[in-house]
Gaussian input, Z-matrix of N, CA and C with variables (Angstrom, degrees):
# hf/3-21g

backbone

0 1
 N
 C     1     B1
 C     2     B2     1     A1
 N     3     B3     2     A2     1     D1
 C     4     B4     3     A3     2     D2
 C     5     B5     4     A4     3     D3
 N     6     B6     5     A5     4     D4
 C     7     B7     6     A6     5     D5
 C     8     B8     7     A7     6     D6
 N     9     B9     8     A8     7     D7
 C    10    B10     9     A9     8     D8
 C    11    B11    10    A10     9     D9
 N    12    B12    11    A11    10    D10
 C    13    B13    12    A12    11    D11
 C    14    B14    13    A13    12    D12
 N    15    B15    14    A14    13    D13
 C    16    B16    15    A15    14    D14
 C    17    B17    16    A16    15    D15
 N    18    B18    17    A17    16    D16
 C    19    B19    18    A18    17    D17
 C    20    B20    19    A19    18    D18
 N    21    B21    20    A20    19    D19
 C    22    B22    21    A21    20    D20
 C    23    B23    22    A22    21    D21
 N    24    B24    23    A23    22    D22
 C    25    B25    24    A24    23    D23
 C    26    B26    25    A25    24    D24
 N    27    B27    26    A26    25    D25
 C    28    B28    27    A27    26    D26
 C    29    B29    28    A28    27    D27
 N    30    B30    29    A29    28    D28
 C    31    B31    30    A30    29    D29
 C    32    B32    31    A31    30    D30
 N    33    B33    32    A32    31    D31
 C    34    B34    33    A33    32    D32
 C    35    B35    34    A34    33    D33
 N    36    B36    35    A35    34    D34
 C    37    B37    36    A36    35    D35
 C    38    B38    37    A37    36    D36
 N    39    B39    38    A38    37    D37
 C    40    B40    39    A39    38    D38
 C    41    B41    40    A40    39    D39
 N    42    B42    41    A41    40    D40
 C    43    B43    42    A42    41    D41
 C    44    B44    43    A43    42    D42
 N    45    B45    44    A44    43    D43
 C    46    B46    45    A45    44    D44
 C    47    B47    46    A46    45    D45
 N    48    B48    47    A47    46    D46
 C    49    B49    48    A48    47    D47
 C    50    B50    49    A49    48    D48
 N    51    B51    50    A50    49    D49
 C    52    B52    51    A51    50    D50
 C    53    B53    52    A52    51    D51
 N    54    B54    53    A53    52    D52
 C    55    B55    54    A54    53    D53
 C    56    B56    55    A55    54    D54
 N    57    B57    56    A56    55    D55
 C    58    B58    57    A57    56    D56
 C    59    B59    58    A58    57    D57
 N    60    B60    59    A59    58    D58
 C    61    B61    60    A60    59    D59
 C    62    B62    61    A61    60    D60
 N    63    B63    62    A62    61    D61
 C    64    B64    63    A63    62    D62
 C    65    B65    64    A64    63    D63
 N    66    B66    65    A65    64    D64
 C    67    B67    66    A66    65    D65
 C    68    B68    67    A67    66    D66
 N    69    B69    68    A68    67    D67
 C    70    B70    69    A69    68    D68
 C    71    B71    70    A70    69    D69
 N    72    B72    71    A71    70    D70
 C    73    B73    72    A72    71    D71
 C    74    B74    73    A73    72    D72
 N    75    B75    74    A74    73    D73
 C    76    B76    75    A75    74    D74
 C    77    B77    76    A76    75    D75
 N    78    B78    77    A77    76    D76
 C    79    B79    78    A78    77    D77
 C    80    B80    79    A79    78    D78
 N    81    B81    80    A80    79    D79
 C    82    B82    81    A81    80    D80
 C    83    B83    82    A82    81    D81
 N    84    B84    83    A83    82    D82
 C    85    B85    84    A84    83    D83
 C    86    B86    85    A85    84    D84
 N    87    B87    86    A86    85    D85
 C    88    B88    87    A87    86    D86
 C    89    B89    88    A88    87    D87
 N    90    B90    89    A89    88    D88
 C    91    B91    90    A90    89    D89
 C    92    B92    91    A91    90    D90
 N    93    B93    92    A92    91    D91
 C    94    B94    93    A93    92    D92
 C    95    B95    94    A94    93    D93
 N    96    B96    95    A95    94    D94
 C    97    B97    96    A96    95    D95
 C    98    B98    97    A97    96    D96
 N    99    B99    98    A98    97    D97
 C   100   B100    99    A99    98    D98
 C   101   B101   100   A100    99    D99
 N   102   B102   101   A101   100   D100
 C   103   B103   102   A102   101   D101
 C   104   B104   103   A103   102   D102
 N   105   B105   104   A104   103   D103
 C   106   B106   105   A105   104   D104
 C   107   B107   106   A106   105   D105
 N   108   B108   107   A107   106   D106
 C   109   B109   108   A108   107   D107
 C   110   B110   109   A109   108   D108
 N   111   B111   110   A110   109   D109
 C   112   B112   111   A111   110   D110
 C   113   B113   112   A112   111   D111
 N   114   B114   113   A113   112   D112
 C   115   B115   114   A114   113   D113
 C   116   B116   115   A115   114   D114
 N   117   B117   116   A116   115   D115
 C   118   B118   117   A117   116   D116
 C   119   B119   118   A118   117   D117
 N   120   B120   119   A119   118   D118
 C   121   B121   120   A120   119   D119
 C   122   B122   121   A121   120   D120
 N   123   B123   122   A122   121   D121
 C   124   B124   123   A123   122   D122
 C   125   B125   124   A124   123   D123
 N   126   B126   125   A125   124   D124
 C   127   B127   126   A126   125   D125
 C   128   B128   127   A127   126   D126
 N   129   B129   128   A128   127   D127
 C   130   B130   129   A129   128   D128
 C   131   B131   130   A130   129   D129
 N   132   B132   131   A131   130   D130
 C   133   B133   132   A132   131   D131
 C   134   B134   133   A133   132   D132
 N   135   B135   134   A134   133   D133
 C   136   B136   135   A135   134   D134
 C   137   B137   136   A136   135   D135
 N   138   B138   137   A137   136   D136
 C   139   B139   138   A138   137   D137
 C   140   B140   139   A139   138   D138
 N   141   B141   140   A140   139   D139
 C   142   B142   141   A141   140   D140
 C   143   B143   142   A142   141   D141
 N   144   B144   143   A143   142   D142
 C   145   B145   144   A144   143   D143
 C   146   B146   145   A145   144   D144
 N   147   B147   146   A146   145   D145
 C   148   B148   147   A147   146   D146
 C   149   B149   148   A148   147   D147
 N   150   B150   149   A149   148   D148
 C   151   B151   150   A150   149   D149
 C   152   B152   151   A151   150   D150
 N   153   B153   152   A152   151   D151
 C   154   B154   153   A153   152   D152
 C   155   B155   154   A154   153   D153
 N   156   B156   155   A155   154   D154
 C   157   B157   156   A156   155   D155
 C   158   B158   157   A157   156   D156
 N   159   B159   158   A158   157   D157
 C   160   B160   159   A159   158   D158
 C   161   B161   160   A160   159   D159
 N   162   B162   161   A161   160   D160
 C   163   B163   162   A162   161   D161
 C   164   B164   163   A163   162   D162
 N   165   B165   164   A164   163   D163
 C   166   B166   165   A165   164   D164
 C   167   B167   166   A166   165   D165
 N   168   B168   167   A167   166   D166
 C   169   B169   168   A168   167   D167
 C   170   B170   169   A169   168   D168

   B1=1.4123
   B2=1.4909
   B3=1.2968
   B4=1.5264
   B5=1.5068
   B6=1.2578
   B7=1.4859
   B8=1.5936
   B9=1.3006
   B10=1.3466
   B11=1.5546
   B12=1.2934
   B13=1.4835
   B14=1.4942
   B15=1.2679
   B16=1.4346
   B17=1.5264
   B18=1.3406
   B19=1.5536
   B20=1.4728
   B21=1.4058
   B22=1.4585
   B23=1.4786
   B24=1.3609
   B25=1.4979
   B26=1.5295
   B27=1.3516
   B28=1.5482
   B29=1.5222
   B30=1.3322
   B31=1.3896
   B32=1.4995
   B33=1.3094
   B34=1.4640
   B35=1.4941
   B36=1.3029
   B37=1.4296
   B38=1.5590
   B39=1.2785
   B40=1.3803
   B41=1.4665
   B42=1.2240
   B43=1.5629
   B44=1.5281
   B45=1.2810
   B46=1.4741
   B47=1.4590
   B48=1.3313
   B49=1.3213
   B50=1.4834
   B51=1.2462
   B52=1.3938
   B53=1.5710
   B54=1.3808
   B55=1.4488
   B56=1.4707
   B57=1.4316
   B58=1.3794
   B59=1.5015
   B60=1.3522
   B61=1.4618
   B62=1.4852
   B63=1.3437
   B64=1.4566
   B65=1.5343
   B66=1.2166
   B67=1.5022
   B68=1.4911
   B69=1.3978
   B70=1.4829
   B71=1.4475
   B72=1.4061
   B73=1.3446
   B74=1.4872
   B75=1.3361
   B76=1.4544
   B77=1.5118
   B78=1.2649
   B79=1.5935
   B80=1.4843
   B81=1.2980
   B82=1.5633
   B83=1.4778
   B84=1.2821
   B85=1.4847
   B86=1.6271
   B87=1.3850
   B88=1.3905
   B89=1.4894
   B90=1.4396
   B91=1.4330
   B92=1.5257
   B93=1.2980
   B94=1.5200
   B95=1.3718
   B96=1.3501
   B97=1.4147
   B98=1.5526
   B99=1.2401
   B100=1.4089
   B101=1.4710
   B102=1.2635
   B103=1.4469
   B104=1.5444
   B105=1.2769
   B106=1.4641
   B107=1.4818
   B108=1.3568
   B109=1.4687
   B110=1.4335
   B111=1.2274
   B112=1.4950
   B113=1.5059
   B114=1.2939
   B115=1.4471
   B116=1.5463
   B117=1.3757
   B118=1.4925
   B119=1.5177
   B120=1.2412
   B121=1.4785
   B122=1.4713
   B123=1.2909
   B124=1.5319
   B125=1.4674
   B126=1.3696
   B127=1.4636
   B128=1.5462
   B129=1.3354
   B130=1.3985
   B131=1.5199
   B132=1.3656
   B133=1.4367
   B134=1.4559
   B135=1.2912
   B136=1.5300
   B137=1.4844
   B138=1.2608
   B139=1.4910
   B140=1.5304
   B141=1.3064
   B142=1.4233
   B143=1.5803
   B144=1.2458
   B145=1.4208
   B146=1.5949
   B147=1.2810
   B148=1.4868
   B149=1.5697
   B150=1.3807
   B151=1.4217
   B152=1.4380
   B153=1.3880
   B154=1.4312
   B155=1.5031
   B156=1.3115
   B157=1.4058
   B158=1.5435
   B159=1.3545
   B160=1.4460
   B161=1.4353
   B162=1.3779
   B163=1.4591
   B164=1.5847
   B165=1.3376
   B166=1.3908
   B167=1.5420
   B168=1.4067
   B169=1.4637
   B170=1.3970
   A1=113.89
   A2=118.22
   A3=121.27
   A4=108.58
   A5=116.25
   A6=120.87
   A7=103.45
   A8=114.13
   A9=122.84
   A10=115.42
   A11=121.81
   A12=120.88
   A13=107.57
   A14=120.12
   A15=125.61
   A16=110.51
   A17=114.24
   A18=120.97
   A19=108.22
   A20=112.91
   A21=116.28
   A22=114.95
   A23=118.67
   A24=118.22
   A25=113.47
   A26=117.54
   A27=119.56
   A28=108.90
   A29=119.55
   A30=126.95
   A31=116.39
   A32=119.63
   A33=123.46
   A34=106.70
   A35=120.32
   A36=125.82
   A37=110.80
   A38=117.03
   A39=123.81
   A40=114.29
   A41=120.90
   A42=124.57
   A43=106.83
   A44=122.40
   A45=123.49
   A46=117.34
   A47=123.50
   A48=129.53
   A49=114.47
   A50=120.07
   A51=125.25
   A52=110.66
   A53=112.33
   A54=118.98
   A55=108.39
   A56=115.51
   A57=121.55
   A58=112.54
   A59=117.97
   A60=120.45
   A61=113.16
   A62=114.84
   A63=121.09
   A64=111.19
   A65=120.92
   A66=120.04
   A67=107.73
   A68=117.89
   A69=123.10
   A70=117.41
   A71=118.63
   A72=129.21
   A73=114.47
   A74=118.30
   A75=121.50
   A76=113.47
   A77=117.01
   A78=127.19
   A79=107.41
   A80=111.35
   A81=122.18
   A82=107.55
   A83=112.56
   A84=117.24
   A85=103.35
   A86=111.55
   A87=123.99
   A88=107.32
   A89=119.51
   A90=121.05
   A91=110.74
   A92=114.49
   A93=117.53
   A94=110.23
   A95=120.72
   A96=121.58
   A97=113.71
   A98=120.66
   A99=127.68
   A100=108.72
   A101=120.13
   A102=122.45
   A103=112.43
   A104=119.20
   A105=123.69
   A106=117.87
   A107=117.51
   A108=124.65
   A109=113.54
   A110=119.88
   A111=119.62
   A112=111.40
   A113=121.46
   A114=125.87
   A115=108.85
   A116=119.57
   A117=122.20
   A118=107.97
   A119=115.22
   A120=117.62
   A121=104.34
   A122=114.85
   A123=129.07
   A124=101.73
   A125=117.46
   A126=118.94
   A127=107.29
   A128=116.66
   A129=125.10
   A130=107.75
   A131=110.45
   A132=120.15
   A133=118.37
   A134=119.39
   A135=122.59
   A136=109.77
   A137=114.04
   A138=119.20
   A139=110.01
   A140=115.26
   A141=121.54
   A142=109.73
   A143=120.15
   A144=125.65
   A145=107.50
   A146=118.07
   A147=120.26
   A148=112.39
   A149=118.24
   A150=121.80
   A151=111.25
   A152=112.33
   A153=119.47
   A154=108.00
   A155=122.81
   A156=132.53
   A157=107.50
   A158=117.26
   A159=119.58
   A160=112.07
   A161=114.95
   A162=120.27
   A163=103.50
   A164=115.10
   A165=122.34
   A166=106.89
   A167=114.54
   A168=122.81
   A169=112.77
   D1=133.96
   D2=-172.47
   D3=-99.92
   D4=138.73
   D5=179.50
   D6=-90.21
   D7=129.60
   D8=174.33
   D9=-106.17
   D10=132.91
   D11=-174.15
   D12=-101.55
   D13=132.74
   D14=177.83
   D15=-74.76
   D16=137.83
   D17=173.23
   D18=-117.06
   D19=71.93
   D20=-176.49
   D21=-57.72
   D22=-26.96
   D23=178.09
   D24=-66.78
   D25=-9.45
   D26=178.82
   D27=-110.01
   D28=16.84
   D29=174.40
   D30=-69.17
   D31=129.21
   D32=-177.90
   D33=-119.46
   D34=137.72
   D35=175.70
   D36=-120.61
   D37=124.77
   D38=179.03
   D39=-125.32
   D40=120.84
   D41=-179.82
   D42=50.92
   D43=41.14
   D44=178.78
   D45=81.38
   D46=-0.09
   D47=175.92
   D48=-103.00
   D49=117.55
   D50=-171.40
   D51=-100.51
   D52=131.73
   D53=176.03
   D54=-117.65
   D55=133.96
   D56=-175.20
   D57=-137.58
   D58=114.11
   D59=-177.06
   D60=-70.36
   D61=135.13
   D62=177.61
   D63=-116.55
   D64=123.96
   D65=-178.92
   D66=-129.47
   D67=148.63
   D68=175.43
   D69=-64.27
   D70=-30.11
   D71=179.69
   D72=-136.03
   D73=138.33
   D74=176.75
   D75=-68.96
   D76=-42.30
   D77=178.75
   D78=-112.65
   D79=129.76
   D80=175.27
   D81=-105.93
   D82=124.12
   D83=178.41
   D84=-94.11
   D85=123.29
   D86=179.37
   D87=-100.98
   D88=124.08
   D89=-179.21
   D90=-77.44
   D91=172.57
   D92=173.33
   D93=-60.47
   D94=155.12
   D95=177.80
   D96=-74.57
   D97=114.82
   D98=-175.83
   D99=-139.19
   D100=143.19
   D101=178.22
   D102=-58.41
   D103=133.26
   D104=-177.81
   D105=78.18
   D106=3.38
   D107=177.39
   D108=-78.87
   D109=126.06
   D110=178.88
   D111=-123.11
   D112=153.64
   D113=176.42
   D114=-130.09
   D115=117.30
   D116=-175.16
   D117=-90.67
   D118=148.21
   D119=173.90
   D120=-146.18
   D121=141.03
   D122=-178.11
   D123=-107.18
   D124=123.80
   D125=-179.46
   D126=-142.56
   D127=138.59
   D128=-178.48
   D129=-137.02
   D130=163.60
   D131=169.37
   D132=-133.84
   D133=131.31
   D134=178.22
   D135=-97.98
   D136=127.77
   D137=179.65
   D138=-113.67
   D139=125.82
   D140=-175.12
   D141=-121.24
   D142=127.26
   D143=175.41
   D144=-84.69
   D145=110.49
   D146=178.60
   D147=-103.42
   D148=4.79
   D149=178.71
   D150=-72.21
   D151=158.26
   D152=176.58
   D153=-74.89
   D154=-36.89
   D155=-179.95
   D156=-104.36
   D157=141.09
   D158=172.74
   D159=-66.72
   D160=149.05
   D161=-174.69
   D162=-104.04
   D163=101.50
   D164=-172.58
   D165=-117.30
   D166=128.99
   D167=179.69
   D168=56.03

């Protein structure tokens, strides 16, 4: 199981729907550009409905 850190300062709310990015690390180290080098990143998004009525369809 991977721990995801909330970055609430990057949270956006549109029409009562809140979008919050979740990342496993705050700072991502990018290696020098070399053939075959890869950098993996785990990214998620938490969506919260803050509306009084449900948003259906």
